[in-house]
Jmol script that loads the backbone (N, CA, C; Angstrom):
load data "model"
ATOM      1  N   MET A   1      29.819  75.343  52.591  1.00  0.00           N
ATOM      2  CA  MET A   1      31.077  76.023  52.742  1.00  0.00           C
ATOM      3  C   MET A   1      30.913  77.465  52.305  1.00  0.00           C
ATOM      4  N   ILE A   2      31.592  78.357  52.971  1.00  0.00           N
ATOM      5  CA  ILE A   2      31.575  79.757  52.593  1.00  0.00           C
ATOM      6  C   ILE A   2      32.549  79.931  51.433  1.00  0.00           C
ATOM      7  N   GLU A   3      32.032  80.400  50.297  1.00  0.00           N
ATOM      8  CA  GLU A   3      32.851  80.504  49.094  1.00  0.00           C
ATOM      9  C   GLU A   3      34.017  81.470  49.250  1.00  0.00           C
ATOM     10  N   ASN A   4      33.874  82.504  50.074  1.00  0.00           N
ATOM     11  CA  ASN A   4      34.923  83.505  50.229  1.00  0.00           C
ATOM     12  C   ASN A   4      35.907  83.148  51.329  1.00  0.00           C
ATOM     13  N   GLN A   5      35.830  81.948  51.817  1.00  0.00           N
ATOM     14  CA  GLN A   5      36.698  81.504  52.897  1.00  0.00           C
ATOM     15  C   GLN A   5      38.151  81.508  52.422  1.00  0.00           C
ATOM     16  N   LYS A   6      39.027  82.153  53.213  1.00  0.00           N
ATOM     17  CA  LYS A   6      40.432  82.255  52.812  1.00  0.00           C
ATOM     18  C   LYS A   6      41.238  81.051  53.267  1.00  0.00           C
ATOM     19  N   PHE A   7      40.866  80.479  54.392  1.00  0.00           N
ATOM     20  CA  PHE A   7      41.588  79.324  54.912  1.00  0.00           C
ATOM     21  C   PHE A   7      40.912  78.050  54.415  1.00  0.00           C
ATOM     22  N   ARG A   8      41.704  77.156  53.873  1.00  0.00           N
ATOM     23  CA  ARG A   8      41.199  75.879  53.398  1.00  0.00           C
ATOM     24  C   ARG A   8      41.878  74.791  54.209  1.00  0.00           C
ATOM     25  N   PRO A   9      41.109  73.871  54.795  1.00  0.00           N
ATOM     26  CA  PRO A   9      41.734  72.823  55.604  1.00  0.00           C
ATOM     27  C   PRO A   9      42.609  71.906  54.750  1.00  0.00           C
ATOM     28  N   SER A  10      43.624  71.331  55.368  1.00  0.00           N
ATOM     29  CA  SER A  10      44.482  70.391  54.643  1.00  0.00           C
ATOM     30  C   SER A  10      43.856  68.997  54.606  1.00  0.00           C
ATOM     31  N   GLN A  11      42.941  68.753  55.533  1.00  0.00           N
ATOM     32  CA  GLN A  11      42.226  67.473  55.542  1.00  0.00           C
ATOM     33  C   GLN A  11      40.877  67.652  56.209  1.00  0.00           C
ATOM     34  N   VAL A  12      39.947  66.758  55.875  1.00  0.00           N
ATOM     35  CA  VAL A  12      38.623  66.719  56.484  1.00  0.00           C
ATOM     36  C   VAL A  12      38.326  65.273  56.858  1.00  0.00           C
ATOM     37  N   ILE A  13      37.294  65.085  57.624  1.00  0.00           N
ATOM     38  CA  ILE A  13      36.897  63.729  58.011  1.00  0.00           C
ATOM     39  C   ILE A  13      36.009  63.152  56.909  1.00  0.00           C
ATOM     40  N   GLY A  14      36.371  61.976  56.436  1.00  0.00           N
ATOM     41  CA  GLY A  14      35.633  61.313  55.364  1.00  0.00           C
ATOM     42  C   GLY A  14      34.390  60.615  55.872  1.00  0.00           C
ATOM     43  N   PRO A  15      33.630  60.024  54.978  1.00  0.00           N
ATOM     44  CA  PRO A  15      32.363  59.382  55.339  1.00  0.00           C
ATOM     45  C   PRO A  15      32.521  58.162  56.249  1.00  0.00           C
ATOM     46  N   LEU A  16      33.685  57.552  56.245  1.00  0.00           N
ATOM     47  CA  LEU A  16      33.925  56.391  57.095  1.00  0.00           C
ATOM     48  C   LEU A  16      34.763  56.745  58.317  1.00  0.00           C
ATOM     49  N   GLY A  17      34.962  58.053  58.558  1.00  0.00           N
ATOM     50  CA  GLY A  17      35.711  58.504  59.723  1.00  0.00           C
ATOM     51  C   GLY A  17      37.203  58.658  59.504  1.00  0.00           C
ATOM     52  N   GLU A  18      37.678  58.401  58.304  1.00  0.00           N
ATOM     53  CA  GLU A  18      39.097  58.497  57.998  1.00  0.00           C
ATOM     54  C   GLU A  18      39.417  59.918  57.519  1.00  0.00           C
ATOM     55  N   PRO A  19      40.662  60.381  57.721  1.00  0.00           N
ATOM     56  CA  PRO A  19      41.017  61.700  57.201  1.00  0.00           C
ATOM     57  C   PRO A  19      41.114  61.691  55.671  1.00  0.00           C
ATOM     58  N   LEU A  20      40.572  62.725  55.053  1.00  0.00           N
ATOM     59  CA  LEU A  20      40.630  62.872  53.601  1.00  0.00           C
ATOM     60  C   LEU A  20      41.481  64.087  53.265  1.00  0.00           C
ATOM     61  N   THR A  21      42.390  63.921  52.314  1.00  0.00           N
ATOM     62  CA  THR A  21      43.175  65.025  51.780  1.00  0.00           C
ATOM     63  C   THR A  21      42.915  65.094  50.286  1.00  0.00           C
ATOM     64  N   ILE A  22      43.411  66.133  49.656  1.00  0.00           N
ATOM     65  CA  ILE A  22      43.268  66.253  48.195  1.00  0.00           C
ATOM     66  C   ILE A  22      43.853  65.015  47.517  1.00  0.00           C
ATOM     67  N   ASP A  23      44.997  64.547  48.025  1.00  0.00           N
ATOM     68  CA  ASP A  23      45.670  63.393  47.407  1.00  0.00           C
ATOM     69  C   ASP A  23      44.922  62.080  47.605  1.00  0.00           C
ATOM     70  N   SER A  24      44.122  61.985  48.672  1.00  0.00           N
ATOM     71  CA  SER A  24      43.410  60.730  48.930  1.00  0.00           C
ATOM     72  C   SER A  24      42.031  60.688  48.264  1.00  0.00           C
ATOM     73  N   LEU A  25      41.611  61.787  47.659  1.00  0.00           N
ATOM     74  CA  LEU A  25      40.338  61.793  46.928  1.00  0.00           C
ATOM     75  C   LEU A  25      40.474  60.973  45.646  1.00  0.00           C
ATOM     76  N   PRO A  26      39.350  60.585  45.054  1.00  0.00           N
ATOM     77  CA  PRO A  26      39.438  59.878  43.769  1.00  0.00           C
ATOM     78  C   PRO A  26      40.227  60.721  42.764  1.00  0.00           C
ATOM     79  N   PRO A  27      40.986  60.076  41.884  1.00  0.00           N
ATOM     80  CA  PRO A  27      41.794  60.833  40.923  1.00  0.00           C
ATOM     81  C   PRO A  27      40.918  61.638  39.948  1.00  0.00           C
ATOM     82  N   PRO A  28      41.442  62.766  39.460  1.00  0.00           N
ATOM     83  CA  PRO A  28      40.684  63.537  38.459  1.00  0.00           C
ATOM     84  C   PRO A  28      40.350  62.654  37.257  1.00  0.00           C
ATOM     85  N   GLY A  29      39.182  62.891  36.695  1.00  0.00           N
ATOM     86  CA  GLY A  29      38.774  62.114  35.530  1.00  0.00           C
ATOM     87  C   GLY A  29      38.146  60.775  35.879  1.00  0.00           C
ATOM     88  N   THR A  30      37.887  60.519  37.153  1.00  0.00           N
ATOM     89  CA  THR A  30      37.239  59.268  37.559  1.00  0.00           C
ATOM     90  C   THR A  30      35.894  59.143  36.844  1.00  0.00           C
ATOM     91  N   THR A  31      35.622  57.958  36.309  1.00  0.00           N
ATOM     92  CA  THR A  31      34.344  57.741  35.632  1.00  0.00           C
ATOM     93  C   THR A  31      33.512  56.653  36.309  1.00  0.00           C
ATOM     94  N   ARG A  32      34.119  55.806  37.099  1.00  0.00           N
ATOM     95  CA  ARG A  32      33.376  54.752  37.802  1.00  0.00           C
ATOM     96  C   ARG A  32      33.123  55.228  39.220  1.00  0.00           C
ATOM     97  N   TRP A  33      31.876  55.565  39.499  1.00  0.00           N
ATOM     98  CA  TRP A  33      31.525  56.169  40.779  1.00  0.00           C
ATOM     99  C   TRP A  33      30.808  55.178  41.689  1.00  0.00           C
ATOM    100  N   VAL A  34      31.551  54.596  42.612  1.00  0.00           N
ATOM    101  CA  VAL A  34      30.960  53.733  43.627  1.00  0.00           C
ATOM    102  C   VAL A  34      30.522  54.629  44.784  1.00  0.00           C
ATOM    103  N   VAL A  35      29.719  54.087  45.673  1.00  0.00           N
ATOM    104  CA  VAL A  35      29.150  54.845  46.782  1.00  0.00           C
ATOM    105  C   VAL A  35      30.233  55.535  47.604  1.00  0.00           C
ATOM    106  N   ARG A  36      31.293  54.831  47.942  1.00  0.00           N
ATOM    107  CA  ARG A  36      32.349  55.399  48.788  1.00  0.00           C
ATOM    108  C   ARG A  36      32.991  56.619  48.135  1.00  0.00           C
ATOM    109  N   ARG A  37      33.263  56.546  46.847  1.00  0.00           N
ATOM    110  CA  ARG A  37      33.894  57.672  46.143  1.00  0.00           C
ATOM    111  C   ARG A  37      32.974  58.889  46.112  1.00  0.00           C
ATOM    112  N   LYS A  38      31.695  58.651  45.829  1.00  0.00           N
ATOM    113  CA  LYS A  38      30.739  59.761  45.832  1.00  0.00           C
ATOM    114  C   LYS A  38      30.692  60.413  47.210  1.00  0.00           C
ATOM    115  N   ALA A  39      30.621  59.582  48.248  1.00  0.00           N
ATOM    116  CA  ALA A  39      30.544  60.102  49.619  1.00  0.00           C
ATOM    117  C   ALA A  39      31.805  60.872  49.996  1.00  0.00           C
ATOM    118  N   GLU A  40      32.965  60.422  49.524  1.00  0.00           N
ATOM    119  CA  GLU A  40      34.213  61.139  49.802  1.00  0.00           C
ATOM    120  C   GLU A  40      34.206  62.522  49.169  1.00  0.00           C
ATOM    121  N   VAL A  41      33.725  62.615  47.941  1.00  0.00           N
ATOM    122  CA  VAL A  41      33.686  63.899  47.248  1.00  0.00           C
ATOM    123  C   VAL A  41      32.699  64.842  47.942  1.00  0.00           C
ATOM    124  N   VAL A  42      31.549  64.331  48.352  1.00  0.00           N
ATOM    125  CA  VAL A  42      30.574  65.151  49.080  1.00  0.00           C
ATOM    126  C   VAL A  42      31.172  65.629  50.400  1.00  0.00           C
ATOM    127  N   ALA A  43      31.863  64.755  51.117  1.00  0.00           N
ATOM    128  CA  ALA A  43      32.494  65.133  52.383  1.00  0.00           C
ATOM    129  C   ALA A  43      33.575  66.191  52.163  1.00  0.00           C
ATOM    130  N   ALA A  44      34.308  66.088  51.076  1.00  0.00           N
ATOM    131  CA  ALA A  44      35.357  67.068  50.773  1.00  0.00           C
ATOM    132  C   ALA A  44      34.749  68.451  50.554  1.00  0.00           C
ATOM    133  N   VAL A  45      33.630  68.522  49.858  1.00  0.00           N
ATOM    134  CA  VAL A  45      32.979  69.810  49.634  1.00  0.00           C
ATOM    135  C   VAL A  45      32.378  70.327  50.936  1.00  0.00           C
ATOM    136  N   ASN A  46      31.686  69.462  51.658  1.00  0.00           N
ATOM    137  CA  ASN A  46      31.059  69.886  52.910  1.00  0.00           C
ATOM    138  C   ASN A  46      32.089  70.358  53.933  1.00  0.00           C
ATOM    139  N   GLY A  47      33.266  69.777  53.909  1.00  0.00           N
ATOM    140  CA  GLY A  47      34.316  70.154  54.844  1.00  0.00           C
ATOM    141  C   GLY A  47      35.173  71.313  54.376  1.00  0.00           C
ATOM    142  N   GLY A  48      34.982  71.763  53.140  1.00  0.00           N
ATOM    143  CA  GLY A  48      35.724  72.901  52.633  1.00  0.00           C
ATOM    144  C   GLY A  48      37.038  72.566  51.951  1.00  0.00           C
ATOM    145  N   LEU A  49      37.296  71.288  51.729  1.00  0.00           N
ATOM    146  CA  LEU A  49      38.534  70.875  51.064  1.00  0.00           C
ATOM    147  C   LEU A  49      38.549  71.305  49.599  1.00  0.00           C
ATOM    148  N   LEU A  50      37.397  71.214  48.940  1.00  0.00           N
ATOM    149  CA  LEU A  50      37.223  71.648  47.548  1.00  0.00           C
ATOM    150  C   LEU A  50      35.914  72.422  47.445  1.00  0.00           C
ATOM    151  N   SER A  51      35.841  73.289  46.461  1.00  0.00           N
ATOM    152  CA  SER A  51      34.572  73.978  46.200  1.00  0.00           C
ATOM    153  C   SER A  51      33.743  73.125  45.234  1.00  0.00           C
ATOM    154  N   ILE A  52      32.482  73.448  45.121  1.00  0.00           N
ATOM    155  CA  ILE A  52      31.616  72.718  44.199  1.00  0.00           C
ATOM    156  C   ILE A  52      32.118  72.886  42.760  1.00  0.00           C
ATOM    157  N   ASN A  53      32.532  74.099  42.428  1.00  0.00           N
ATOM    158  CA  ASN A  53      33.044  74.339  41.070  1.00  0.00           C
ATOM    159  C   ASN A  53      34.292  73.516  40.794  1.00  0.00           C
ATOM    160  N   GLU A  54      35.182  73.417  41.771  1.00  0.00           N
ATOM    161  CA  GLU A  54      36.399  72.619  41.600  1.00  0.00           C
ATOM    162  C   GLU A  54      36.069  71.146  41.399  1.00  0.00           C
ATOM    163  N   VAL A  55      35.098  70.647  42.156  1.00  0.00           N
ATOM    164  CA  VAL A  55      34.694  69.243  42.031  1.00  0.00           C
ATOM    165  C   VAL A  55      34.106  68.981  40.652  1.00  0.00           C
ATOM    166  N   CYS A  56      33.221  69.858  40.199  1.00  0.00           N
ATOM    167  CA  CYS A  56      32.591  69.669  38.893  1.00  0.00           C
ATOM    168  C   CYS A  56      33.636  69.684  37.779  1.00  0.00           C
ATOM    169  N   GLU A  57      34.598  70.580  37.885  1.00  0.00           N
ATOM    170  CA  GLU A  57      35.648  70.654  36.864  1.00  0.00           C
ATOM    171  C   GLU A  57      36.595  69.456  36.954  1.00  0.00           C
ATOM    172  N   ARG A  58      36.997  69.110  38.166  1.00  0.00           N
ATOM    173  CA  ARG A  58      37.966  68.023  38.378  1.00  0.00           C
ATOM    174  C   ARG A  58      37.420  66.678  37.891  1.00  0.00           C
ATOM    175  N   TYR A  59      36.123  66.442  38.129  1.00  0.00           N
ATOM    176  CA  TYR A  59      35.545  65.133  37.810  1.00  0.00           C
ATOM    177  C   TYR A  59      34.589  65.141  36.619  1.00  0.00           C
ATOM    178  N   GLY A  60      34.409  66.274  35.984  1.00  0.00           N
ATOM    179  CA  GLY A  60      33.518  66.337  34.823  1.00  0.00           C
ATOM    180  C   GLY A  60      32.064  66.108  35.187  1.00  0.00           C
ATOM    181  N   LEU A  61      31.654  66.594  36.350  1.00  0.00           N
ATOM    182  CA  LEU A  61      30.275  66.434  36.806  1.00  0.00           C
ATOM    183  C   LEU A  61      29.485  67.695  36.495  1.00  0.00           C
ATOM    184  N   THR A  62      28.186  67.533  36.368  1.00  0.00           N
ATOM    185  CA  THR A  62      27.326  68.710  36.272  1.00  0.00           C
ATOM    186  C   THR A  62      26.960  69.127  37.686  1.00  0.00           C
ATOM    187  N   LEU A  63      26.561  70.372  37.829  1.00  0.00           N
ATOM    188  CA  LEU A  63      26.130  70.872  39.132  1.00  0.00           C
ATOM    189  C   LEU A  63      24.940  70.066  39.648  1.00  0.00           C
ATOM    190  N   GLU A  64      24.036  69.712  38.758  1.00  0.00           N
ATOM    191  CA  GLU A  64      22.852  68.939  39.143  1.00  0.00           C
ATOM    192  C   GLU A  64      23.225  67.549  39.652  1.00  0.00           C
ATOM    193  N   GLU A  65      24.199  66.925  38.990  1.00  0.00           N
ATOM    194  CA  GLU A  65      24.613  65.585  39.406  1.00  0.00           C
ATOM    195  C   GLU A  65      25.221  65.633  40.809  1.00  0.00           C
ATOM    196  N   PHE A  66      26.112  66.600  41.027  1.00  0.00           N
ATOM    197  CA  PHE A  66      26.718  66.705  42.350  1.00  0.00           C
ATOM    198  C   PHE A  66      25.667  67.048  43.400  1.00  0.00           C
ATOM    199  N   ALA A  67      24.754  67.956  43.073  1.00  0.00           N
ATOM    200  CA  ALA A  67      23.697  68.328  44.021  1.00  0.00           C
ATOM    201  C   ALA A  67      22.837  67.119  44.380  1.00  0.00           C
ATOM    202  N   SER A  68      22.611  66.221  43.425  1.00  0.00           N
ATOM    203  CA  SER A  68      21.828  65.015  43.726  1.00  0.00           C
ATOM    204  C   SER A  68      22.576  64.116  44.708  1.00  0.00           C
ATOM    205  N   TRP A  69      23.904  64.062  44.598  1.00  0.00           N
ATOM    206  CA  TRP A  69      24.697  63.287  45.563  1.00  0.00           C
ATOM    207  C   TRP A  69      24.566  63.898  46.951  1.00  0.00           C
ATOM    208  N   GLN A  70      24.652  65.227  47.032  1.00  0.00           N
ATOM    209  CA  GLN A  70      24.535  65.888  48.336  1.00  0.00           C
ATOM    210  C   GLN A  70      23.165  65.635  48.953  1.00  0.00           C
ATOM    211  N   ARG A  71      22.106  65.746  48.161  1.00  0.00           N
ATOM    212  CA  ARG A  71      20.755  65.494  48.665  1.00  0.00           C
ATOM    213  C   ARG A  71      20.625  64.058  49.148  1.00  0.00           C
ATOM    214  N   ALA A  72      21.168  63.117  48.392  1.00  0.00           N
ATOM    215  CA  ALA A  72      21.080  61.702  48.771  1.00  0.00           C
ATOM    216  C   ALA A  72      21.782  61.452  50.099  1.00  0.00           C
ATOM    217  N   VAL A  73      22.944  62.045  50.295  1.00  0.00           N
ATOM    218  CA  VAL A  73      23.677  61.875  51.558  1.00  0.00           C
ATOM    219  C   VAL A  73      22.902  62.523  52.700  1.00  0.00           C
ATOM    220  N   ASP A  74      22.367  63.712  52.471  1.00  0.00           N
ATOM    221  CA  ASP A  74      21.609  64.405  53.515  1.00  0.00           C
ATOM    222  C   ASP A  74      20.366  63.626  53.920  1.00  0.00           C
ATOM    223  N   ARG A  75      19.699  63.042  52.961  1.00  0.00           N
ATOM    224  CA  ARG A  75      18.441  62.336  53.229  1.00  0.00           C
ATOM    225  C   ARG A  75      18.640  60.932  53.779  1.00  0.00           C
ATOM    226  N   SER A  76      19.559  60.169  53.181  1.00  0.00           N
ATOM    227  CA  SER A  76      19.651  58.736  53.492  1.00  0.00           C
ATOM    228  C   SER A  76      21.045  58.265  53.840  1.00  0.00           C
ATOM    229  N   GLY A  77      22.011  59.149  53.909  1.00  0.00           N
ATOM    230  CA  GLY A  77      23.381  58.727  54.182  1.00  0.00           C
ATOM    231  C   GLY A  77      23.981  58.033  52.978  1.00  0.00           C
ATOM    232  N   MET A  78      25.050  57.305  53.215  1.00  0.00           N
ATOM    233  CA  MET A  78      25.734  56.627  52.109  1.00  0.00           C
ATOM    234  C   MET A  78      24.843  55.663  51.332  1.00  0.00           C
ATOM    235  N   PRO A  79      23.936  54.919  51.977  1.00  0.00           N
ATOM    236  CA  PRO A  79      23.092  54.007  51.190  1.00  0.00           C
ATOM    237  C   PRO A  79      22.256  54.718  50.125  1.00  0.00           C
ATOM    238  N   GLY A  80      21.938  55.993  50.345  1.00  0.00           N
ATOM    239  CA  GLY A  80      21.158  56.749  49.383  1.00  0.00           C
ATOM    240  C   GLY A  80      21.887  57.000  48.078  1.00  0.00           C
ATOM    241  N   LEU A  81      23.204  56.797  48.068  1.00  0.00           N
ATOM    242  CA  LEU A  81      24.000  57.009  46.861  1.00  0.00           C
ATOM    243  C   LEU A  81      24.014  55.797  45.938  1.00  0.00           C
ATOM    244  N   ARG A  82      23.469  54.693  46.392  1.00  0.00           N
ATOM    245  CA  ARG A  82      23.465  53.488  45.548  1.00  0.00           C
ATOM    246  C   ARG A  82      22.530  53.687  44.370  1.00  0.00           C
ATOM    247  N   VAL A  83      23.049  53.554  43.178  1.00  0.00           N
ATOM    248  CA  VAL A  83      22.266  53.772  41.965  1.00  0.00           C
ATOM    249  C   VAL A  83      21.091  52.813  41.892  1.00  0.00           C
ATOM    250  N   THR A  84      21.277  51.594  42.330  1.00  0.00           N
ATOM    251  CA  THR A  84      20.214  50.598  42.226  1.00  0.00           C
ATOM    252  C   THR A  84      19.085  50.857  43.222  1.00  0.00           C
ATOM    253  N   ARG A  85      19.288  51.744  44.177  1.00  0.00           N
ATOM    254  CA  ARG A  85      18.281  51.987  45.197  1.00  0.00           C
ATOM    255  C   ARG A  85      17.748  53.419  45.196  1.00  0.00           C
ATOM    256  N   ILE A  86      18.076  54.217  44.188  1.00  0.00           N
ATOM    257  CA  ILE A  86      17.665  55.621  44.162  1.00  0.00           C
ATOM    258  C   ILE A  86      16.153  55.760  44.299  1.00  0.00           C
ATOM    259  N   GLN A  87      15.398  55.012  43.508  1.00  0.00           N
ATOM    260  CA  GLN A  87      13.944  55.135  43.554  1.00  0.00           C
ATOM    261  C   GLN A  87      13.401  54.745  44.921  1.00  0.00           C
ATOM    262  N   HIS A  88      13.946  53.702  45.523  1.00  0.00           N
ATOM    263  CA  HIS A  88      13.502  53.275  46.855  1.00  0.00           C
ATOM    264  C   HIS A  88      13.677  54.395  47.872  1.00  0.00           C
ATOM    265  N   TYR A  89      14.863  55.003  47.911  1.00  0.00           N
ATOM    266  CA  TYR A  89      15.124  56.061  48.882  1.00  0.00           C
ATOM    267  C   TYR A  89      14.330  57.321  48.563  1.00  0.00           C
ATOM    268  N   ARG A  90      14.096  57.609  47.289  1.00  0.00           N
ATOM    269  CA  ARG A  90      13.288  58.767  46.917  1.00  0.00           C
ATOM    270  C   ARG A  90      11.857  58.572  47.404  1.00  0.00           C
ATOM    271  N   ASP A  91      11.284  57.381  47.198  1.00  0.00           N
ATOM    272  CA  ASP A  91       9.930  57.097  47.658  1.00  0.00           C
ATOM    273  C   ASP A  91       9.840  57.165  49.180  1.00  0.00           C
ATOM    274  N   LEU A  92      10.828  56.608  49.853  1.00  0.00           N
ATOM    275  CA  LEU A  92      10.861  56.631  51.313  1.00  0.00           C
ATOM    276  C   LEU A  92      10.880  58.067  51.827  1.00  0.00           C
ATOM    277  N   TYR A  93      11.706  58.904  51.231  1.00  0.00           N
ATOM    278  CA  TYR A  93      11.804  60.302  51.639  1.00  0.00           C
ATOM    279  C   TYR A  93      10.473  61.019  51.420  1.00  0.00           C
ATOM    280  N   GLU A  94       9.835  60.780  50.276  1.00  0.00           N
ATOM    281  CA  GLU A  94       8.561  61.435  49.994  1.00  0.00           C
ATOM    282  C   GLU A  94       7.476  60.995  50.974  1.00  0.00           C
ATOM    283  N   ARG A  95       7.475  59.713  51.346  1.00  0.00           N
ATOM    284  CA  ARG A  95       6.508  59.237  52.335  1.00  0.00           C
ATOM    285  C   ARG A  95       6.752  59.886  53.687  1.00  0.00           C
ATOM    286  N   GLN A  96       8.007  60.047  54.068  1.00  0.00           N
ATOM    287  CA  GLN A  96       8.322  60.672  55.352  1.00  0.00           C
ATOM    288  C   GLN A  96       7.901  62.129  55.366  1.00  0.00           C
ATOM    289  N   GLN A  97       7.972  62.807  54.246  1.00  0.00           N
ATOM    290  CA  GLN A  97       7.597  64.216  54.171  1.00  0.00           C
ATOM    291  C   GLN A  97       6.091  64.411  54.355  1.00  0.00           C
ATOM    292  N   LYS A  98       5.304  63.384  54.025  1.00  0.00           N
ATOM    293  CA  LYS A  98       3.839  63.502  54.139  1.00  0.00           C
ATOM    294  C   LYS A  98       3.371  63.490  55.588  1.00  0.00           C
ATOM    295  N   TYR A  99       4.141  62.865  56.485  1.00  0.00           N
ATOM    296  CA  TYR A  99       3.689  62.700  57.858  1.00  0.00           C
ATOM    297  C   TYR A  99       4.432  63.571  58.826  1.00  0.00           C
TER     298      TYR A  99
END
end "model"
wireframe off; spacefill off
backbone 0.3
color backbone group
């Protein structure tokens, strides 16, 4: 997203194809992060609904944590966000980079 963008959309398309608005995002202070919630937050930033700084402040995330979610979605889609499979998808990505 362009940080200096003056127009902010009222909704974006979520990871499952549904419209996402500020009100439909996970509530501020969310601490239990399932794959769908992470993907919704990444989609909101990618679509320009929220900035990265707003997301980090709203949910108490570090920039590195959010960036890891974005990388996981870019590399493996929603399955890459599963905590129990992080190492599997990381290894798969590294193997693909070699060839």
